[in-house]
N, C-alpha and C positions, 0 to 999 in steps of 0.2 A: 482679291483671292480667288482662285478657281473654285466654282461649285462641285459638289459631289458628283454630278454628272459629268463634268468636265474631266474630272480627275479619273473616271472610268470610262471615258470616251473610247480610248484605244481598245479596250477589251470588248467594249459592246459591239465595236465595228468588226473585229475579228469574229464574234458569234454572229453578227448579221451576215458577213461573207459566207459563213459555214451554212447557215440556216437557208439562205437564198440558193446557195450551190448545190442544195438537197431538195429544192422544191422541184416537182415535176416540170420538165420543159426546162428550166434554168440549169438542171443539172447537168445538160448537156453543153452548156455555154462555156467557152474557154474561160479560165480565172481573171485574165486581163478584162473581159468584157464584163463580168460580175464586178470587179473592182472599178472599172469607169462608170458604171451605172451607179454606184454607192458613193464614188467621190465627192459629189456635190450635196450629198443627203446631209439632213440635219438631224440630229438626236433630240428627242423631247422626252420627258416624263409626264405622265397623266395621272391624275389622281383617281382614287376610286369614286365610281359614279360620274366622272367627267365625261362629257360628251366630246367625243374625237371629231366626228364630222356629222353632219345632218343630211337625212334624205332630200333629195332635191338641189342640193347646193352645188355650186360649179366644182369641178374637181380640179383642184390646185395641187394637189399632191398624190403620188402614189405612196401607200403607208404600209410598211411592213412592221408587224410586231415583233420586237426583239425578246421582251421579257415580260411575264404577266398573263393576262387573259383579257380579250374583249369579248363584247356581245353584239350581235347584229339584230335588229328589230325593225318593225315598221308599226307606225302608229295610224289607227283608223280614223274615220271622220268623227266617231264618237269620242276620242282622245283615249281610247283603249290601245294599250301597247301589245303587240304580238311578238314574243321572242323567238327568233328564227334558228339561231345557232350560235355557238360559242367559237371564237378565233383563237387558236393556239400559237405559240410563238413560230415564227417562219411563214405564216400566212400573210396575204398583201391583201389591203383593202383598196379599192379604186381602181382595180384591173381592167373593168369592163369600160368605165368613163375615159380611161387613159386610150383605149382602143377607139370608142367612137365619138370621144368628145362631148358625150353626153353629162346629165348630173348624176351626182352620187344616188345609188340604188337604195341603201339602207341607212338607218340611224346607227351609228358606232359608239359605243360607250364602253368605258373602262370598267371592267367587272371588279378587278382589284388593281392596286397601283402596278402601273406598267410602263414599260419604256417602248417608244416607238421610233423608227426611222423614216423620215419624211423626204421623198425625192420628188422635185418639182416636176409636175406633170408635163410641161412643156420641153423640158431637157429630156424626160423620159420618151417623149413621143420622137424628137429629133434623133435620139440614138438608136430608137426601134427601127426608124425608117432607114437609116444609114448602116444597120448592122445585121446582117441576115440571120445569124445564129441568134440574135435577140428577137427579132421577128418571129421566128420559129418558136421560141421558148414562149413568147406570148400565147401563139397559136395553141401549143401543147397544154400550157396552163389552163387555157379556156376549155378545151376539149375535156381536159380532166375534172374541172368543175361541173361541167355539162353532164357528163357521164353519173358524176355523184348526184347530182339533182334527178337525173331520170332514175337511178336506183332508189332515191328517196320516196318518189312517187310510187314506184312499184311495191315498195316496202309498206305503205299506207293501204294499197290496194289488197297485197296478195299474202301479207304476214301477220301473226299474232301479237297482240299487245305485249305480251310476255317476251315474245323474240324481239320485237323492236325495242322494249326497253331494256332487254339485256345488252343489245348491240348499242345502244346510248351509252350505258355505263362503262361498257368496255372501251368504247373510244374515248370517252373522259378519263379512263386510267390511262390510255396510251397518250393522250395529250396533256393530261395535268396531274396524273398519279405520282405520289411519293412512296417509295417502299419502305416499309417499316415492319422488318422481320418478314413474317409470311403474308402480311396483309399489305393492301395499298390503300393510302388516304388519297381521296380526290380533293385537290386543294382548291376547291371553290364552294362556296355557300350554295347549297342546292334546295332552295325551298319546293315542295312537292308541286306548288302552283306554276314554277318554272318549267318542272319537267312536263307537266300536263301540256304547257303551250307548246313546248318542243314537239311533243308526240301528237297534238292535236286532240286530246281527249280531257275528260273530267279529271279534277284533282281526286275524285273519291276513287275512279278506276286506277289511277296512279298508286293511291295509298293502298289499296288491296293487293297490286302486285308486289309492291316494296315489302309490305309486311309478310307475305309469302317468302320473298327471298331471305327476309330477317329471320323467320321461323326455321328455315332450313339451314342457317348458318351460312349464307352464301354472301349476305352482307350484313353491316351493322349502322344504324341511323343513330346519329347524335346531333341535336341541336341544328337541323337543317344541312348537316355534314353526313356524307356517306363514305363508308369504309368498305372496301371489298376484302373479305375473308378468304373466299377461295375463287380465284379468277378463273381457274380451269372450269369450274362447274358454272360459272357465268358464262364462259364461252360456249359451253355445251348447251345452255339455254337458249342460245343465238339460233338454233335449229339449222335451217337452210340458210340463212342470211350469212352472206359474207361479210366478215368484219374486216374493215381497212386498218392495218397497223401502220 
């Protein structure tokens, strides 16, 4: 009997085509190029807290998240993990190693049950070398990620904690928000320790800012989950920061 994933395979592949077709750089590729890239890819389910790939491992696949949420982290010499970012559907893991044939850059873990599409790295490299539009797409995607990295460094140096926390929450709504009437539920468990890691500050500082947002009825905190009650007010608190939608 076919598995549940096999039964849904066609729908997931259509979704993957749409997601990749909207990604910076890849949105300029002909549909035939996108379809060819995805043709030999393998769908896989990953359980909550399952390791998708480890930092330092050889790059065997270019992995795109189709459904769910992944997290990228780095583990230090002391064994302490540092959470770097959450990865939403449509984002790819292994882009840089696919370009330079180096090892994987981060530990990638499934934050919630997820579905990924695994494209063999050697096939991706051959198609990129043979297809000018795909080569350009990788360059544009890498440039887009580099700009985001520069922006993140600038934010830490130039903007207040309130602006940075507000921006992170708006981005989480954009990537993982579920509309419930006038409010937005962020469909991830968000312990304050994780938010502190993302922002590079103490848990106590995060708690102070979250309580202020809750007191002014911008957000509601419930059992490590955050609901955004007033998205416009949250955006206003981003101040001079440009929030990517």
